[in-house]
mmCIF file of the N, C-alpha and C atoms, coordinates in Angstrom:
data_MODEL
# 
_entry.id   MODEL 
# 
loop_
_atom_site.group_PDB 
_atom_site.id 
_atom_site.type_symbol 
_atom_site.label_atom_id 
_atom_site.label_alt_id 
_atom_site.label_comp_id 
_atom_site.label_asym_id 
_atom_site.label_entity_id 
_atom_site.label_seq_id 
_atom_site.pdbx_PDB_ins_code 
_atom_site.Cartn_x 
_atom_site.Cartn_y 
_atom_site.Cartn_z 
_atom_site.occupancy 
_atom_site.B_iso_or_equiv 
_atom_site.pdbx_formal_charge 
_atom_site.auth_seq_id 
_atom_site.auth_comp_id 
_atom_site.auth_asym_id 
_atom_site.auth_atom_id 
_atom_site.pdbx_PDB_model_num 
ATOM 1   N N  . MET A 1 1  ? -34.696 22.705 3.711   1.00 0.00 ? 1  MET A N  1 
ATOM 2   C CA . MET A 1 1  ? -34.556 21.551 2.936   1.00 0.00 ? 1  MET A CA 1 
ATOM 3   C C  . MET A 1 1  ? -34.847 21.942 1.493   1.00 0.00 ? 1  MET A C  1 
ATOM 4   N N  . PRO A 1 2  ? -35.805 22.583 1.052   1.00 0.00 ? 2  PRO A N  1 
ATOM 5   C CA . PRO A 1 2  ? -35.953 22.892 -0.329  1.00 0.00 ? 2  PRO A CA 1 
ATOM 6   C C  . PRO A 1 2  ? -34.804 23.419 -1.091  1.00 0.00 ? 2  PRO A C  1 
ATOM 7   N N  . GLN A 1 3  ? -33.862 24.016 -0.462  1.00 0.00 ? 3  GLN A N  1 
ATOM 8   C CA . GLN A 1 3  ? -32.670 24.677 -1.047  1.00 0.00 ? 3  GLN A CA 1 
ATOM 9   C C  . GLN A 1 3  ? -31.611 23.536 -1.083  1.00 0.00 ? 3  GLN A C  1 
ATOM 10  N N  . THR A 1 4  ? -31.677 22.671 -0.309  1.00 0.00 ? 4  THR A N  1 
ATOM 11  C CA . THR A 1 4  ? -30.856 21.552 -0.271  1.00 0.00 ? 4  THR A CA 1 
ATOM 12  C C  . THR A 1 4  ? -31.281 20.638 -1.660  1.00 0.00 ? 4  THR A C  1 
ATOM 13  N N  . ILE A 1 5  ? -32.511 20.441 -1.779  1.00 0.00 ? 5  ILE A N  1 
ATOM 14  C CA . ILE A 1 5  ? -32.905 19.472 -2.767  1.00 0.00 ? 5  ILE A CA 1 
ATOM 15  C C  . ILE A 1 5  ? -32.602 20.246 -4.097  1.00 0.00 ? 5  ILE A C  1 
ATOM 16  N N  . SER A 1 6  ? -32.789 21.686 -4.054  1.00 0.00 ? 6  SER A N  1 
ATOM 17  C CA . SER A 1 6  ? -32.587 22.427 -5.343  1.00 0.00 ? 6  SER A CA 1 
ATOM 18  C C  . SER A 1 6  ? -31.214 22.289 -5.706  1.00 0.00 ? 6  SER A C  1 
ATOM 19  N N  . VAL A 1 7  ? -30.258 22.322 -4.688  1.00 0.00 ? 7  VAL A N  1 
ATOM 20  C CA . VAL A 1 7  ? -28.759 22.115 -5.032  1.00 0.00 ? 7  VAL A CA 1 
ATOM 21  C C  . VAL A 1 7  ? -28.578 20.755 -5.573  1.00 0.00 ? 7  VAL A C  1 
ATOM 22  N N  . ILE A 1 8  ? -28.872 19.682 -5.115  1.00 0.00 ? 8  ILE A N  1 
ATOM 23  C CA . ILE A 1 8  ? -28.640 18.307 -5.237  1.00 0.00 ? 8  ILE A CA 1 
ATOM 24  C C  . ILE A 1 8  ? -29.237 18.019 -6.674  1.00 0.00 ? 8  ILE A C  1 
ATOM 25  N N  . LEU A 1 9  ? -30.492 18.522 -6.962  1.00 0.00 ? 9  LEU A N  1 
ATOM 26  C CA . LEU A 1 9  ? -31.080 18.011 -8.136  1.00 0.00 ? 9  LEU A CA 1 
ATOM 27  C C  . LEU A 1 9  ? -30.775 18.991 -9.453  1.00 0.00 ? 9  LEU A C  1 
ATOM 28  N N  . GLU A 1 10 ? -30.587 20.343 -9.104  1.00 0.00 ? 10 GLU A N  1 
ATOM 29  C CA . GLU A 1 10 ? -30.648 21.102 -10.195 1.00 0.00 ? 10 GLU A CA 1 
ATOM 30  C C  . GLU A 1 10 ? -29.203 21.892 -10.047 1.00 0.00 ? 10 GLU A C  1 
ATOM 31  N N  . GLY A 1 11 ? -28.429 21.814 -9.064  1.00 0.00 ? 11 GLY A N  1 
ATOM 32  C CA . GLY A 1 11 ? -27.296 22.502 -9.012  1.00 0.00 ? 11 GLY A CA 1 
ATOM 33  C C  . GLY A 1 11 ? -27.281 23.849 -8.885  1.00 0.00 ? 11 GLY A C  1 
ATOM 34  N N  . LEU A 1 12 ? -28.565 24.463 -8.138  1.00 0.00 ? 12 LEU A N  1 
ATOM 35  C CA . LEU A 1 12 ? -28.797 25.943 -8.184  1.00 0.00 ? 12 LEU A CA 1 
ATOM 36  C C  . LEU A 1 12 ? -29.219 26.121 -6.531  1.00 0.00 ? 12 LEU A C  1 
ATOM 37  N N  . LEU A 1 13 ? -28.824 27.301 -6.388  1.00 0.00 ? 13 LEU A N  1 
ATOM 38  C CA . LEU A 1 13 ? -29.022 27.744 -4.854  1.00 0.00 ? 13 LEU A CA 1 
ATOM 39  C C  . LEU A 1 13 ? -30.112 29.002 -5.164  1.00 0.00 ? 13 LEU A C  1 
ATOM 40  N N  . HIS A 1 14 ? -31.367 28.734 -4.432  1.00 0.00 ? 14 HIS A N  1 
ATOM 41  C CA . HIS A 1 14 ? -32.205 29.880 -4.515  1.00 0.00 ? 14 HIS A CA 1 
ATOM 42  C C  . HIS A 1 14 ? -32.516 30.467 -3.314  1.00 0.00 ? 14 HIS A C  1 
ATOM 43  N N  . GLY A 1 15 ? -33.200 31.453 -3.099  1.00 0.00 ? 15 GLY A N  1 
ATOM 44  C CA . GLY A 1 15 ? -33.736 32.117 -1.950  1.00 0.00 ? 15 GLY A CA 1 
ATOM 45  C C  . GLY A 1 15 ? -32.696 32.995 -1.116  1.00 0.00 ? 15 GLY A C  1 
ATOM 46  N N  . LYS A 1 16 ? -32.747 32.714 0.142   1.00 0.00 ? 16 LYS A N  1 
ATOM 47  C CA . LYS A 1 16 ? -31.799 33.419 0.782   1.00 0.00 ? 16 LYS A CA 1 
ATOM 48  C C  . LYS A 1 16 ? -30.414 32.890 0.724   1.00 0.00 ? 16 LYS A C  1 
ATOM 49  N N  . SER A 1 17 ? -29.534 33.931 0.900   1.00 0.00 ? 17 SER A N  1 
ATOM 50  C CA . SER A 1 17 ? -27.982 33.671 0.872   1.00 0.00 ? 17 SER A CA 1 
ATOM 51  C C  . SER A 1 17 ? -27.684 32.596 1.858   1.00 0.00 ? 17 SER A C  1 
ATOM 52  N N  . LYS A 1 18 ? -26.812 31.630 1.357   1.00 0.00 ? 18 LYS A N  1 
ATOM 53  C CA . LYS A 1 18 ? -26.360 30.474 2.277   1.00 0.00 ? 18 LYS A CA 1 
ATOM 54  C C  . LYS A 1 18 ? -24.829 30.928 2.213   1.00 0.00 ? 18 LYS A C  1 
ATOM 55  N N  . SER A 1 19 ? -24.192 30.430 3.288   1.00 0.00 ? 19 SER A N  1 
ATOM 56  C CA . SER A 1 19 ? -22.803 30.543 3.491   1.00 0.00 ? 19 SER A CA 1 
ATOM 57  C C  . SER A 1 19 ? -22.190 29.612 2.374   1.00 0.00 ? 19 SER A C  1 
ATOM 58  N N  . ILE A 1 20 ? -20.942 29.853 1.931   1.00 0.00 ? 20 ILE A N  1 
ATOM 59  C CA . ILE A 1 20 ? -20.154 29.019 1.159   1.00 0.00 ? 20 ILE A CA 1 
ATOM 60  C C  . ILE A 1 20 ? -19.923 27.466 1.909   1.00 0.00 ? 20 ILE A C  1 
ATOM 61  N N  . ARG A 1 21 ? -19.623 27.686 3.195   1.00 0.00 ? 21 ARG A N  1 
ATOM 62  C CA . ARG A 1 21 ? -19.478 26.417 3.891   1.00 0.00 ? 21 ARG A CA 1 
ATOM 63  C C  . ARG A 1 21 ? -20.754 25.368 3.575   1.00 0.00 ? 21 ARG A C  1 
ATOM 64  N N  . GLU A 1 22 ? -21.910 26.306 3.807   1.00 0.00 ? 22 GLU A N  1 
ATOM 65  C CA . GLU A 1 22 ? -23.287 25.364 3.712   1.00 0.00 ? 22 GLU A CA 1 
ATOM 66  C C  . GLU A 1 22 ? -23.492 24.850 2.186   1.00 0.00 ? 22 GLU A C  1 
ATOM 67  N N  . PHE A 1 23 ? -23.104 25.699 1.298   1.00 0.00 ? 23 PHE A N  1 
ATOM 68  C CA . PHE A 1 23 ? -23.097 25.140 0.029   1.00 0.00 ? 23 PHE A CA 1 
ATOM 69  C C  . PHE A 1 23 ? -22.322 23.856 -0.219  1.00 0.00 ? 23 PHE A C  1 
ATOM 70  N N  . TYR A 1 24 ? -20.876 23.762 0.082   1.00 0.00 ? 24 TYR A N  1 
ATOM 71  C CA . TYR A 1 24 ? -20.158 22.858 -0.037  1.00 0.00 ? 24 TYR A CA 1 
ATOM 72  C C  . TYR A 1 24 ? -20.607 21.687 0.726   1.00 0.00 ? 24 TYR A C  1 
ATOM 73  N N  . GLU A 1 25 ? -21.109 21.762 1.899   1.00 0.00 ? 25 GLU A N  1 
ATOM 74  C CA . GLU A 1 25 ? -21.761 20.702 2.772   1.00 0.00 ? 25 GLU A CA 1 
ATOM 75  C C  . GLU A 1 25 ? -22.903 20.001 2.113   1.00 0.00 ? 25 GLU A C  1 
ATOM 76  N N  . ILE A 1 26 ? -23.763 20.746 1.382   1.00 0.00 ? 26 ILE A N  1 
ATOM 77  C CA . ILE A 1 26 ? -24.780 20.375 0.346   1.00 0.00 ? 26 ILE A CA 1 
ATOM 78  C C  . ILE A 1 26 ? -24.108 19.410 -0.579  1.00 0.00 ? 26 ILE A C  1 
ATOM 79  N N  . GLU A 1 27 ? -23.084 20.063 -1.454  1.00 0.00 ? 27 GLU A N  1 
ATOM 80  C CA . GLU A 1 27 ? -22.337 19.474 -2.467  1.00 0.00 ? 27 GLU A CA 1 
ATOM 81  C C  . GLU A 1 27 ? -21.761 18.078 -2.126  1.00 0.00 ? 27 GLU A C  1 
ATOM 82  N N  . ASN A 1 28 ? -21.111 18.206 -0.883  1.00 0.00 ? 28 ASN A N  1 
ATOM 83  C CA . ASN A 1 28 ? -20.581 16.833 -0.179  1.00 0.00 ? 28 ASN A CA 1 
ATOM 84  C C  . ASN A 1 28 ? -21.741 15.866 -0.154  1.00 0.00 ? 28 ASN A C  1 
ATOM 85  N N  . HIS A 1 29 ? -22.873 16.301 0.152   1.00 0.00 ? 29 HIS A N  1 
ATOM 86  C CA . HIS A 1 29 ? -23.908 15.149 0.517   1.00 0.00 ? 29 HIS A CA 1 
ATOM 87  C C  . HIS A 1 29 ? -24.370 14.750 -0.817  1.00 0.00 ? 29 HIS A C  1 
ATOM 88  N N  . LYS A 1 30 ? -24.370 15.414 -1.881  1.00 0.00 ? 30 LYS A N  1 
ATOM 89  C CA . LYS A 1 30 ? -24.877 15.196 -3.205  1.00 0.00 ? 30 LYS A CA 1 
ATOM 90  C C  . LYS A 1 30 ? -23.845 14.256 -3.705  1.00 0.00 ? 30 LYS A C  1 
ATOM 91  N N  . GLN A 1 31 ? -22.473 14.424 -3.468  1.00 0.00 ? 31 GLN A N  1 
ATOM 92  C CA . GLN A 1 31 ? -21.504 13.378 -4.004  1.00 0.00 ? 31 GLN A CA 1 
ATOM 93  C C  . GLN A 1 31 ? -21.636 12.016 -3.243  1.00 0.00 ? 31 GLN A C  1 
ATOM 94  N N  . LEU A 1 32 ? -21.931 12.147 -2.057  1.00 0.00 ? 32 LEU A N  1 
ATOM 95  C CA . LEU A 1 32 ? -22.055 11.078 -1.135  1.00 0.00 ? 32 LEU A CA 1 
ATOM 96  C C  . LEU A 1 32 ? -23.115 10.147 -1.733  1.00 0.00 ? 32 LEU A C  1 
ATOM 97  N N  . PHE A 1 33 ? -24.413 10.640 -1.961  1.00 0.00 ? 33 PHE A N  1 
ATOM 98  C CA . PHE A 1 33 ? -25.687 10.107 -2.482  1.00 0.00 ? 33 PHE A CA 1 
ATOM 99  C C  . PHE A 1 33 ? -25.398 9.457  -3.646  1.00 0.00 ? 33 PHE A C  1 
ATOM 100 N N  . GLU A 1 34 ? -24.690 10.012 -4.614  1.00 0.00 ? 34 GLU A N  1 
ATOM 101 C CA . GLU A 1 34 ? -24.311 9.521  -5.843  1.00 0.00 ? 34 GLU A CA 1 
ATOM 102 C C  . GLU A 1 34 ? -23.444 8.220  -5.754  1.00 0.00 ? 34 GLU A C  1 
ATOM 103 N N  . TYR A 1 35 ? -22.475 8.348  -4.815  1.00 0.00 ? 35 TYR A N  1 
ATOM 104 C CA . TYR A 1 35 ? -21.541 7.277  -4.585  1.00 0.00 ? 35 TYR A CA 1 
ATOM 105 C C  . TYR A 1 35 ? -22.139 5.999  -4.034  1.00 0.00 ? 35 TYR A C  1 
ATOM 106 N N  . LEU A 1 36 ? -23.066 6.299  -3.063  1.00 0.00 ? 36 LEU A N  1 
ATOM 107 C CA . LEU A 1 36 ? -23.896 5.277  -2.375  1.00 0.00 ? 36 LEU A CA 1 
ATOM 108 C C  . LEU A 1 36 ? -24.826 4.641  -3.270  1.00 0.00 ? 36 LEU A C  1 
ATOM 109 N N  . GLU A 1 37 ? -25.418 5.455  -4.265  1.00 0.00 ? 37 GLU A N  1 
ATOM 110 C CA . GLU A 1 37 ? -26.283 5.090  -5.242  1.00 0.00 ? 37 GLU A CA 1 
ATOM 111 C C  . GLU A 1 37 ? -25.689 4.093  -6.374  1.00 0.00 ? 37 GLU A C  1 
ATOM 112 N N  . LYS A 1 38 ? -24.634 4.398  -6.698  1.00 0.00 ? 38 LYS A N  1 
ATOM 113 C CA . LYS A 1 38 ? -23.674 3.592  -7.649  1.00 0.00 ? 38 LYS A CA 1 
ATOM 114 C C  . LYS A 1 38 ? -23.203 2.137  -6.750  1.00 0.00 ? 38 LYS A C  1 
ATOM 115 N N  . LEU A 1 39 ? -22.946 2.304  -5.520  1.00 0.00 ? 39 LEU A N  1 
ATOM 116 C CA . LEU A 1 39 ? -22.583 1.063  -4.829  1.00 0.00 ? 39 LEU A CA 1 
ATOM 117 C C  . LEU A 1 39 ? -23.875 0.132  -4.717  1.00 0.00 ? 39 LEU A C  1 
ATOM 118 N N  . LEU A 1 40 ? -24.973 0.775  -4.397  1.00 0.00 ? 40 LEU A N  1 
ATOM 119 C CA . LEU A 1 40 ? -26.070 -0.133 -4.301  1.00 0.00 ? 40 LEU A CA 1 
ATOM 120 C C  . LEU A 1 40 ? -26.629 -0.705 -5.783  1.00 0.00 ? 40 LEU A C  1 
ATOM 121 N N  . ARG A 1 41 ? -26.378 0.190  -6.741  1.00 0.00 ? 41 ARG A N  1 
ATOM 122 C CA . ARG A 1 41 ? -26.775 -0.353 -8.119  1.00 0.00 ? 41 ARG A CA 1 
ATOM 123 C C  . ARG A 1 41 ? -26.178 -1.415 -8.490  1.00 0.00 ? 41 ARG A C  1 
ATOM 124 N N  . GLU A 1 42 ? -24.676 -1.435 -8.091  1.00 0.00 ? 42 GLU A N  1 
ATOM 125 C CA . GLU A 1 42 ? -23.607 -2.352 -8.568  1.00 0.00 ? 42 GLU A CA 1 
ATOM 126 C C  . GLU A 1 42 ? -23.498 -3.493 -7.720  1.00 0.00 ? 42 GLU A C  1 
ATOM 127 N N  . GLU A 1 43 ? -24.404 -3.662 -6.629  1.00 0.00 ? 43 GLU A N  1 
ATOM 128 C CA . GLU A 1 43 ? -24.261 -4.667 -5.491  1.00 0.00 ? 43 GLU A CA 1 
ATOM 129 C C  . GLU A 1 43 ? -22.747 -4.692 -4.864  1.00 0.00 ? 43 GLU A C  1 
ATOM 130 N N  . HIS A 1 44 ? -22.265 -3.714 -4.673  1.00 0.00 ? 44 HIS A N  1 
ATOM 131 C CA . HIS A 1 44 ? -20.863 -3.827 -4.082  1.00 0.00 ? 44 HIS A CA 1 
ATOM 132 C C  . HIS A 1 44 ? -20.938 -3.955 -2.371  1.00 0.00 ? 44 HIS A C  1 
ATOM 133 N N  . PRO A 1 45 ? -20.211 -5.114 -1.814  1.00 0.00 ? 45 PRO A N  1 
ATOM 134 C CA . PRO A 1 45 ? -20.410 -4.940 -0.417  1.00 0.00 ? 45 PRO A CA 1 
ATOM 135 C C  . PRO A 1 45 ? -19.676 -3.896 0.217   1.00 0.00 ? 45 PRO A C  1 
ATOM 136 N N  . LEU A 1 46 ? -20.017 -3.565 1.511   1.00 0.00 ? 46 LEU A N  1 
ATOM 137 C CA . LEU A 1 46 ? -19.702 -2.325 2.169   1.00 0.00 ? 46 LEU A CA 1 
ATOM 138 C C  . LEU A 1 46 ? -18.303 -2.866 2.837   1.00 0.00 ? 46 LEU A C  1 
ATOM 139 N N  . THR A 1 47 ? -17.155 -2.099 2.688   1.00 0.00 ? 47 THR A N  1 
ATOM 140 C CA . THR A 1 47 ? -15.833 -2.414 3.245   1.00 0.00 ? 47 THR A CA 1 
ATOM 141 C C  . THR A 1 47 ? -15.344 -1.309 3.978   1.00 0.00 ? 47 THR A C  1 
ATOM 142 N N  . VAL A 1 48 ? -14.244 -1.403 4.595   1.00 0.00 ? 48 VAL A N  1 
ATOM 143 C CA . VAL A 1 48 ? -13.693 -0.309 5.637   1.00 0.00 ? 48 VAL A CA 1 
ATOM 144 C C  . VAL A 1 48 ? -13.203 0.735  4.454   1.00 0.00 ? 48 VAL A C  1 
ATOM 145 N N  . GLN A 1 49 ? -12.592 0.333  3.257   1.00 0.00 ? 49 GLN A N  1 
ATOM 146 C CA . GLN A 1 49 ? -12.332 1.220  2.354   1.00 0.00 ? 49 GLN A CA 1 
ATOM 147 C C  . GLN A 1 49 ? -13.272 2.077  1.812   1.00 0.00 ? 49 GLN A C  1 
ATOM 148 N N  . LYS A 1 50 ? -14.545 1.621  1.678   1.00 0.00 ? 50 LYS A N  1 
ATOM 149 C CA . LYS A 1 50 ? -15.594 2.310  1.228   1.00 0.00 ? 50 LYS A CA 1 
ATOM 150 C C  . LYS A 1 50 ? -16.009 3.235  2.305   1.00 0.00 ? 50 LYS A C  1 
ATOM 151 N N  . ILE A 1 51 ? -15.944 2.853  3.395   1.00 0.00 ? 51 ILE A N  1 
ATOM 152 C CA . ILE A 1 51 ? -16.546 3.626  4.603   1.00 0.00 ? 51 ILE A CA 1 
ATOM 153 C C  . ILE A 1 51 ? -15.588 4.778  4.680   1.00 0.00 ? 51 ILE A C  1 
ATOM 154 N N  . LYS A 1 52 ? -14.201 4.674  4.457   1.00 0.00 ? 52 LYS A N  1 
ATOM 155 C CA . LYS A 1 52 ? -13.463 5.711  4.678   1.00 0.00 ? 52 LYS A CA 1 
ATOM 156 C C  . LYS A 1 52 ? -13.569 6.714  3.266   1.00 0.00 ? 52 LYS A C  1 
ATOM 157 N N  . ARG A 1 53 ? -14.079 6.068  2.173   1.00 0.00 ? 53 ARG A N  1 
ATOM 158 C CA . ARG A 1 53 ? -14.631 7.155  1.182   1.00 0.00 ? 53 ARG A CA 1 
ATOM 159 C C  . ARG A 1 53 ? -15.658 7.863  1.437   1.00 0.00 ? 53 ARG A C  1 
ATOM 160 N N  . ILE A 1 54 ? -16.749 7.147  2.042   1.00 0.00 ? 54 ILE A N  1 
ATOM 161 C CA . ILE A 1 54 ? -17.661 8.012  2.503   1.00 0.00 ? 54 ILE A CA 1 
ATOM 162 C C  . ILE A 1 54 ? -17.291 9.113  3.356   1.00 0.00 ? 54 ILE A C  1 
ATOM 163 N N  . HIS A 1 55 ? -16.509 8.819  4.377   1.00 0.00 ? 55 HIS A N  1 
ATOM 164 C CA . HIS A 1 55 ? -15.967 9.986  5.246   1.00 0.00 ? 55 HIS A CA 1 
ATOM 165 C C  . HIS A 1 55 ? -15.349 11.108 4.657   1.00 0.00 ? 55 HIS A C  1 
ATOM 166 N N  . ILE A 1 56 ? -14.615 10.685 3.513   1.00 0.00 ? 56 ILE A N  1 
ATOM 167 C CA . ILE A 1 56 ? -13.706 11.746 2.681   1.00 0.00 ? 56 ILE A CA 1 
ATOM 168 C C  . ILE A 1 56 ? -14.815 12.613 1.826   1.00 0.00 ? 56 ILE A C  1 
ATOM 169 N N  . LEU A 1 57 ? -15.848 12.063 1.400   1.00 0.00 ? 57 LEU A N  1 
ATOM 170 C CA . LEU A 1 57 ? -16.794 12.684 0.636   1.00 0.00 ? 57 LEU A CA 1 
ATOM 171 C C  . LEU A 1 57 ? -17.682 13.724 1.525   1.00 0.00 ? 57 LEU A C  1 
ATOM 172 N N  . LEU A 1 58 ? -17.841 13.404 2.681   1.00 0.00 ? 58 LEU A N  1 
ATOM 173 C CA . LEU A 1 58 ? -18.665 14.279 3.592   1.00 0.00 ? 58 LEU A CA 1 
ATOM 174 C C  . LEU A 1 58 ? -17.865 15.412 4.287   1.00 0.00 ? 58 LEU A C  1 
ATOM 175 N N  . THR A 1 59 ? -16.548 15.216 4.290   1.00 0.00 ? 59 THR A N  1 
ATOM 176 C CA . THR A 1 59 ? -15.572 15.902 4.990   1.00 0.00 ? 59 THR A CA 1 
ATOM 177 C C  . THR A 1 59 ? -14.641 16.877 4.035   1.00 0.00 ? 59 THR A C  1 
ATOM 178 N N  . ASP A 1 60 ? -14.857 16.522 2.815   1.00 0.00 ? 60 ASP A N  1 
ATOM 179 C CA . ASP A 1 60 ? -14.002 17.380 1.763   1.00 0.00 ? 60 ASP A CA 1 
ATOM 180 C C  . ASP A 1 60 ? -14.221 18.777 1.782   1.00 0.00 ? 60 ASP A C  1 
# 
């Protein structure tokens, strides 16, 4: 978990080596959190299109 936080907040990967897949999964979650934060900040309603965008961000 600390490595995940480090990637999200600092863009850095510390400690034990992680696979490229794990790194990209963390990056996908970071992008998702930023997208959700924007939606909440701008008070957008949740739509099917936005749910599809969430899926894309997680599986990119």
